Each structure stands twice: as C-alpha cells, then as structure tokens.
C-alpha distance (Angstrom), angle and dihedral (degrees) to the residues before:
residue distance angle dihedral
M1 . . .
P2 2.99 . .
E3 3.73 95.4 .
T4 3.75 122.5 172.8
G5 3.75 124.9 -132.6
P6 3.79 131.0 31.7
R7 3.80 114.5 -16.4
E8 3.79 124.4 -141.6
P9 3.82 112.2 -114.0
T10 3.79 115.8 -116.3
G11 3.80 100.3 -171.2
T12 3.74 136.3 70.1
L13 3.78 143.5 -162.5
V14 3.80 112.9 -100.6
D15 3.78 135.1 -179.7
G16 3.80 101.8 -115.0
P17 3.80 136.7 171.0
E18 3.81 89.3 -83.5
G19 3.82 94.4 46.1
L20 3.79 127.0 -104.2
T21 3.81 107.4 10.8
I22 3.79 136.9 -175.5
Q23 3.80 106.3 -131.1
I24 3.79 125.4 -172.9
Q25 3.80 124.6 175.6
R26 3.77 124.8 -164.3
T27 3.77 132.2 179.5
L28 3.78 107.1 -144.6
G29 3.80 122.8 -164.8
H30 3.80 93.4 -132.6
P31 3.82 132.5 84.0
P32 3.83 118.3 -96.2
E33 3.82 91.2 -109.3
D34 3.83 90.7 59.4
V35 3.80 93.3 46.1
W36 3.82 89.2 47.7
A37 3.80 90.1 54.6
Y38 3.82 90.3 54.2
L39 3.81 89.1 52.3
T40 3.80 97.5 47.5
D41 3.83 112.9 21.3
P42 3.82 109.4 91.7
E43 3.82 92.0 -143.7
L44 3.83 93.0 51.3
L45 3.83 96.1 39.6
R46 3.81 91.4 74.1
W47 3.84 89.8 106.5
Y48 3.82 85.1 71.9
G49 3.78 105.6 23.2
T50 3.76 141.7 -83.7
Y51 3.76 136.3 -71.9
T52 3.75 136.0 -158.7
G53 3.77 128.1 -158.9
D54 3.76 134.9 46.8
P55 3.82 115.8 -60.8
A56 3.82 88.5 -155.5
S57 3.82 86.9 69.4
G58 3.80 89.4 64.5
S59 3.80 97.1 -111.6
V60 3.79 141.9 53.4
Q61 3.81 137.1 -179.4
L62 3.80 108.5 -104.1
A63 3.82 126.3 -164.6
M64 3.81 119.2 -169.1
V65 3.82 120.6 -137.7
E66 3.80 89.9 -116.3
A67 3.83 93.6 50.4
P68 3.82 108.6 29.3
E69 3.80 91.6 154.3
A70 3.81 92.7 58.7
P71 3.81 110.0 57.8
G72 3.76 117.5 176.7
K73 3.75 137.9 -164.2
C74 3.79 116.0 -86.0
V75 3.81 114.5 -162.8
I76 3.78 114.6 -161.1
E77 3.80 106.4 -140.2
V78 3.81 101.4 169.8
C79 3.80 125.9 13.4
E80 3.80 114.0 174.9
R81 3.78 106.9 163.8
P82 3.09 119.6 -110.8
S83 3.79 101.5 -3.2
R84 3.80 113.7 47.1
L85 3.78 138.0 29.6
D86 3.81 122.2 173.2
V87 3.80 118.4 179.4
T88 3.77 138.8 166.2
L89 3.78 116.5 -140.9
T90 3.78 119.1 -160.7
D91 3.79 110.8 -149.3
P92 3.82 123.0 -145.4
E93 3.83 90.3 -93.8
G94 3.82 90.7 55.9
A95 3.82 98.1 -106.2
D96 3.80 117.7 140.6
W97 3.80 119.4 -129.6
R98 3.81 113.5 -165.1
L99 3.81 112.8 -152.0
R100 3.80 123.6 -170.0
L101 3.81 121.7 -168.3
S102 3.76 124.8 -180.0
L103 3.79 126.9 -176.9
D104 3.77 126.5 -164.0
H105 3.76 136.1 163.1
A106 3.80 109.2 -84.6
E107 3.80 115.7 -107.2
S108 3.79 89.1 -117.5
G109 3.80 87.5 63.3
A110 3.79 92.5 -120.1
G111 3.76 120.5 91.7
T112 3.77 135.0 -8.9
E113 3.77 136.0 -60.7
L114 3.81 106.3 -141.7
V115 3.80 119.4 -165.8
F116 3.79 116.7 -169.1
R117 3.81 119.7 -167.8
Q118 3.77 132.3 179.9
P119 3.81 118.9 -179.8
V120 3.80 107.5 -142.0
A121 3.81 103.1 -166.4
G122 3.77 108.3 147.0
F123 3.78 96.3 22.1
E124 3.80 103.1 52.0
T125 3.81 90.0 135.8
M126 3.82 89.0 64.9
T127 3.81 97.5 55.3
G128 3.81 91.8 96.7
D129 3.79 88.0 62.8
V130 3.81 99.4 34.2
G131 3.83 99.1 49.4
P132 3.81 94.7 57.2
G133 3.80 88.8 48.2
W134 3.79 92.0 58.3
E135 3.82 90.8 46.1
Y136 3.81 87.1 54.1
Y137 3.80 93.9 49.2
L138 3.81 94.4 45.1
D139 3.80 90.0 51.9
R140 3.81 87.8 51.4
L141 3.83 88.5 51.6
T142 3.81 90.9 50.7
L143 3.79 91.1 50.5
A144 3.83 92.9 45.7
L145 3.80 91.1 52.2
G146 3.80 88.9 55.2
G147 3.80 93.0 48.3
G148 3.81 93.6 -108.2
D149 3.78 130.7 143.4
V150 3.81 106.5 -89.2
E151 3.80 89.8 -166.7
A152 3.82 87.1 70.4
V153 3.83 88.6 71.1
D154 3.81 107.7 93.9
F155 3.81 119.2 -155.7
A156 3.81 88.9 -150.2
D157 3.83 87.0 70.6
Y158 3.84 88.7 63.7
H159 3.76 106.4 33.8
P160 2.98 129.9 82.1
A161 3.85 90.6 2.7
Q162 3.84 93.3 68.7
R163 3.77 96.5 37.7
D164 3.81 97.7 100.7
H165 3.81 91.2 47.3
Y166 3.81 90.3 62.3
T167 3.80 97.7 40.7
P168 3.85 111.8 108.7
E169 3.82 92.5 -144.2
T170 3.80 90.7 55.6
L171 3.80 91.7 51.5
A172 3.79 92.8 45.6
G173 3.81 89.2 56.8
S174 3.80 94.1 52.3
C-alpha cells in the first residue's frame, strides 16, 4: 500500500448479537501493544482524527480527519488494554455509532489480528456509505503503523466503488 484505484473490500455484513453488523478483520504486522497505542494515543491517532479531554473520565471529544470541524462525544464503554476497546460515538446529528475493536495475537505468532465491528441497527440504509469509510480508515491505520504517509490513502478509491458490497439488499440477493 498505497495502491491507486478502487480497492477490494475486506469486510462484510454479519448478523451479530447486536443485529446487522459491519465486520472487518485485518492481520497487522505489529504487536497488539503497538496497535493499541495507535488506537488510543492522541499523537498516534492522527490517522483517524484527534481527541480532546481525558479518557480516564470515560469520554472525550473526537474529531475525524474527514470532519475536523464537527467533533462529537466519544463514550468509552470498555477499555481492556491491549485487547478490547468499545466506544459509542455521537455524530453531529445526535445518532450513536457503537464501535467494537478487538485485538489478539495473530495465529502466525507475529503481529495482531484486529476485528472491527459496528452494529448498524437503525441505519441499515447507510451501510453502503459507512462500510467503505471504515475500510478507508483501517487502511490508514495499517499505513500509519508502518510509518507511511496516511494522506496517500484516497477515499475515492473506496467510495463509491465498495458501496454495493456493503449494501444489505445486495448481500441478500447473493
């Protein structure tokens, strides 16, 4: 990476305990402790955005790279260093987005298996836009971990090319 042009989606929609869920798995060539740092350290989180506030309080204000002018509340529900992080983001319209990240040692023994999940109950019609966004951000994370230029990752390589892949109606027909 970085590649140019449309990227192949790596995730899927699954029926999980919280209903329809976007799920994306990545094997990262870095130990869980390093990946954890890129998920939680404000200096290393720049591949995704920035946050202000004290995570020990249970919530911070989080601004995504693509919407720095619209920070939202991020409530930390579960924080089990370095294996699990569950948060709820409140978008500018007041909708809650539940994000679940789990990290485990990769089966190969080297690196980390990251599993990202986002239950989408209540906004299933948006999955065709949301799924490609998470693919984009997880590719930025992968590049950041390797010391690469995250700005080289172009959202246009993900959306609209991956839209149909993450649309429930498309999956139901397959």
